[in-house]
LUMTIZA-298725 format. One record per atom (N, C-alpha, C, O): atom name; x negated, y, z negated. Coordinates in steps of 0.2 Angstrom, whole numbers. Example, Ala and Ser with C-alpha at 12.3 -4.5 7.8 and 13.67 -1.06 7.14 Angstrom:
residues 2
('N' (-66 -28 -39))
('CA' (-62 -22 -39))
('C' (-66 -16 -39))
('O' (-71 -17 -42))
('N' (-64 -11 -35))
('CA' (-68 -5 -36))
('C' (-64 0 -39))
('O' (-67 6 -40))
***
This chain:
residues 82
('N' (156 -605 -338))
('CA' (160 -608 -342))
('C' (158 -609 -349))
('O' (152 -610 -350))
('N' (162 -608 -354))
('CA' (160 -608 -361))
('C' (162 -615 -364))
('O' (166 -618 -362))
('N' (158 -616 -369))
('CA' (159 -623 -372))
('C' (161 -621 -379))
('O' (160 -615 -382))
('N' (164 -626 -383))
('CA' (166 -625 -390))
('C' (160 -623 -394))
('O' (161 -618 -398))
('N' (155 -626 -393))
('CA' (149 -625 -397))
('C' (146 -618 -396))
('O' (144 -614 -401))
('N' (146 -616 -390))
('CA' (143 -609 -388))
('C' (147 -603 -391))
('O' (145 -599 -393))
('N' (154 -604 -390))
('CA' (158 -599 -393))
('C' (158 -599 -400))
('O' (158 -594 -403))
('N' (158 -605 -404))
('CA' (158 -605 -411))
('C' (151 -602 -414))
('O' (151 -598 -419))
('N' (146 -603 -410))
('CA' (139 -600 -412))
('C' (140 -592 -412))
('O' (137 -589 -416))
('N' (142 -590 -406))
('CA' (143 -582 -406))
('C' (148 -580 -411))
('O' (147 -574 -414))
('N' (153 -583 -413))
('CA' (158 -581 -418))
('C' (155 -581 -425))
('O' (157 -577 -429))
('N' (150 -586 -426))
('CA' (147 -586 -433))
('C' (142 -580 -434))
('O' (141 -578 -439))
('N' (140 -577 -428))
('CA' (136 -571 -428))
('C' (140 -564 -430))
('O' (137 -560 -433))
('N' (146 -564 -428))
('CA' (150 -558 -429))
('C' (157 -558 -426))
('O' (160 -564 -425))
('N' (160 -553 -425))
('CA' (167 -552 -422))
('C' (166 -552 -414))
('O' (162 -548 -411))
('N' (170 -556 -411))
('CA' (171 -556 -404))
('C' (178 -555 -401))
('O' (183 -556 -405))
('N' (178 -552 -395))
('CA' (184 -551 -392))
('C' (185 -556 -387))
('O' (181 -557 -382))
('N' (190 -561 -388))
('CA' (191 -566 -384))
('C' (198 -566 -380))
('O' (203 -564 -384))
('N' (198 -567 -374))
('CA' (205 -567 -370))
('C' (206 -574 -367))
('O' (201 -577 -365))
('N' (212 -576 -368))
('CA' (213 -583 -366))
('C' (220 -584 -363))
('O' (225 -579 -365))
('N' (222 -589 -359))
('CA' (229 -590 -357))
('C' (232 -595 -362))
('O' (229 -600 -363))
('N' (238 -592 -365))
('CA' (241 -596 -369))
('C' (245 -602 -366))
('O' (245 -602 -360))
('N' (248 -607 -369))
('CA' (251 -612 -366))
('C' (257 -610 -362))
('O' (259 -614 -357))
('N' (260 -605 -364))
('CA' (266 -602 -360))
('C' (264 -598 -354))
('O' (268 -596 -350))
('N' (257 -598 -353))
('CA' (255 -594 -347))
('C' (253 -587 -348))
('O' (250 -584 -344))
('N' (255 -584 -354))
('CA' (254 -577 -355))
('C' (246 -576 -357))
('O' (243 -581 -360))
('N' (244 -570 -356))
('CA' (237 -568 -358))
('C' (237 -566 -365))
('O' (241 -562 -367))
('N' (232 -568 -369))
('CA' (232 -566 -376))
('C' (225 -564 -377))
('O' (220 -567 -375))
('N' (224 -558 -381))
('CA' (218 -555 -383))
('C' (217 -555 -390))
('O' (222 -553 -394))
('N' (211 -557 -393))
('CA' (211 -558 -400))
('C' (204 -556 -402))
('O' (199 -558 -399))
('N' (203 -552 -407))
('CA' (197 -550 -411))
('C' (196 -556 -416))
('O' (200 -556 -421))
('N' (191 -560 -416))
('CA' (191 -565 -420))
('C' (183 -567 -422))
('O' (179 -564 -419))
('N' (183 -571 -427))
('CA' (176 -573 -430))
('C' (176 -579 -433))
('O' (181 -582 -435))
('N' (170 -582 -435))
('CA' (169 -587 -439))
('C' (163 -585 -444))
('O' (160 -590 -448))
('N' (162 -579 -444))
('CA' (156 -576 -449))
('C' (159 -576 -456))
('O' (165 -574 -457))
('N' (155 -579 -460))
('CA' (158 -581 -467))
('C' (159 -574 -471))
('O' (164 -575 -476))
('N' (156 -569 -469))
('CA' (158 -563 -473))
('C' (165 -560 -472))
('O' (168 -556 -475))
('N' (168 -562 -466))
('CA' (175 -561 -465))
('C' (180 -566 -467))
('O' (186 -564 -467))
('N' (178 -572 -468))
('CA' (183 -577 -469))
('C' (185 -577 -476))
('O' (182 -575 -481))
('N' (191 -580 -477))
('CA' (194 -580 -484))
('C' (191 -585 -488))
('O' (188 -590 -486))
('N' (191 -585 -495))
('CA' (188 -590 -499))
('C' (193 -595 -500))
('O' (199 -594 -501))
('N' (191 -601 -498))
('CA' (195 -607 -499))
('C' (193 -612 -504))
('O' (187 -613 -505))
('N' (197 -616 -507))
('CA' (195 -621 -512))
('C' (197 -628 -509))
('O' (195 -633 -512))
('N' (201 -628 -504))
('CA' (203 -634 -501))
('C' (197 -637 -497))
('O' (194 -634 -492))
('N' (195 -643 -499))
('CA' (189 -646 -495))
('C' (191 -653 -492))
('O' (188 -655 -488))
('N' (197 -655 -493))
('CA' (200 -661 -490))
('C' (204 -660 -485))
('O' (210 -657 -485))
('N' (202 -661 -479))
('CA' (206 -660 -473))
('C' (207 -667 -469))
('O' (203 -670 -467))
('N' (214 -668 -469))
('CA' (216 -674 -465))
('C' (218 -673 -458))
('O' (219 -678 -454))
('N' (217 -667 -456))
('CA' (219 -665 -449))
('C' (213 -667 -444))
('O' (208 -666 -446))
('N' (215 -671 -439))
('CA' (210 -673 -434))
('C' (208 -667 -430))
('O' (212 -664 -427))
('N' (201 -667 -429))
('CA' (199 -661 -425))
('C' (200 -663 -418))
('O' (198 -668 -415))
('N' (202 -658 -414))
('CA' (203 -658 -407))
('C' (197 -655 -403))
('O' (195 -649 -405))
('N' (193 -659 -399))
('CA' (187 -656 -396))
('C' (188 -651 -391))
('O' (184 -647 -389))
('N' (194 -650 -389))
('CA' (196 -644 -384))
('C' (199 -638 -387))
('O' (199 -633 -384))
('N' (200 -638 -394))
('CA' (203 -632 -398))
('C' (198 -630 -403))
('O' (195 -633 -406))
('N' (198 -623 -403))
('CA' (193 -620 -408))
('C' (198 -615 -413))
('O' (202 -611 -410))
('N' (197 -617 -419))
('CA' (201 -613 -424))
('C' (196 -607 -426))
('O' (190 -608 -428))
('N' (199 -601 -426))
('CA' (195 -595 -428))
('C' (199 -591 -433))
('O' (205 -591 -434))
('N' (196 -586 -436))
('CA' (199 -581 -440))
('C' (201 -575 -436))
('O' (196 -571 -433))
('N' (207 -573 -435))
('CA' (210 -568 -432))
('C' (209 -561 -436))
('O' (213 -561 -441))
('N' (205 -557 -434))
('CA' (204 -551 -438))
('C' (210 -546 -439))
('O' (211 -544 -444))
('N' (213 -545 -434))
('CA' (219 -541 -434))
('C' (225 -544 -437))
('O' (229 -540 -441))
('N' (226 -550 -436))
('CA' (232 -554 -440))
('C' (230 -556 -447))
('O' (235 -558 -450))
('N' (224 -556 -448))
('CA' (221 -559 -455))
('C' (224 -566 -456))
('O' (227 -567 -462))
('N' (223 -570 -451))
('CA' (224 -577 -452))
('C' (221 -582 -447))
('O' (218 -579 -442))
('N' (221 -588 -448))
('CA' (218 -593 -444))
('C' (223 -594 -438))
('O' (229 -594 -438))
('N' (219 -594 -432))
('CA' (223 -595 -426))
('C' (218 -600 -422))
('O' (212 -601 -423))
('N' (221 -603 -416))
('CA' (217 -607 -412))
('C' (219 -607 -405))
('O' (224 -604 -403))
('N' (214 -609 -401))
('CA' (215 -608 -394))
('C' (211 -614 -390))
('O' (207 -617 -393))
('N' (214 -616 -384))
('CA' (210 -621 -380))
('C' (204 -617 -377))
('O' (205 -612 -373))
('N' (198 -620 -378))
('CA' (192 -617 -375))
('C' (192 -616 -368))
('O' (190 -611 -365))
('N' (195 -621 -364))
('CA' (195 -620 -357))
('C' (200 -615 -354))
('O' (200 -614 -348))
('N' (204 -612 -358))
('CA' (208 -607 -356))
('C' (205 -600 -357))
('O' (209 -595 -356))
('N' (199 -600 -359))
('CA' (196 -593 -360))
('C' (195 -590 -354))
('O' (192 -593 -349))
('N' (196 -583 -353))
('CA' (195 -579 -347))
('C' (190 -574 -348))
('O' (187 -571 -344))
('N' (189 -572 -355))
('CA' (184 -567 -356))
('C' (181 -567 -363))
('O' (185 -569 -368))
('N' (175 -566 -364))
('CA' (172 -566 -371))
('C' (167 -560 -371))
('O' (163 -559 -367))
('N' (169 -555 -376))
('CA' (165 -549 -377))
('C' (163 -548 -384))
('O' (167 -550 -389))
('N' (158 -545 -385))
('CA' (156 -543 -392))
('C' (159 -537 -395))
('O' (160 -532 -391))
('N' (161 -537 -401))
('CA' (165 -531 -404))
('C' (160 -528 -409))
('O' (157 -531 -413))
('N' (159 -521 -408))
('CA' (155 -518 -413))
('C' (159 -517 -419))
('O' (163 -512 -420))
('N' (157 -520 -425))
('CA' (160 -520 -431))
('C' (156 -515 -435))
('O' (158 -514 -441))
***
């Protein structure tokens, strides 16, 4: 079983292939990261959105945008060779 912290740590190291079950029951595969070299430069520092401990926001490499998923819905995590 994966934890939010363990997945986030792996994503900070590089790009990962993550598969998870979406809320509608379909399977989604995403190449994503939290590695700063892939993230967009942001100037916004004030976030009023409350963090959900069950949800992880990541940068989707293929869609070039922020996406999120429920950690307990993960079915596969694999390393991507970038």
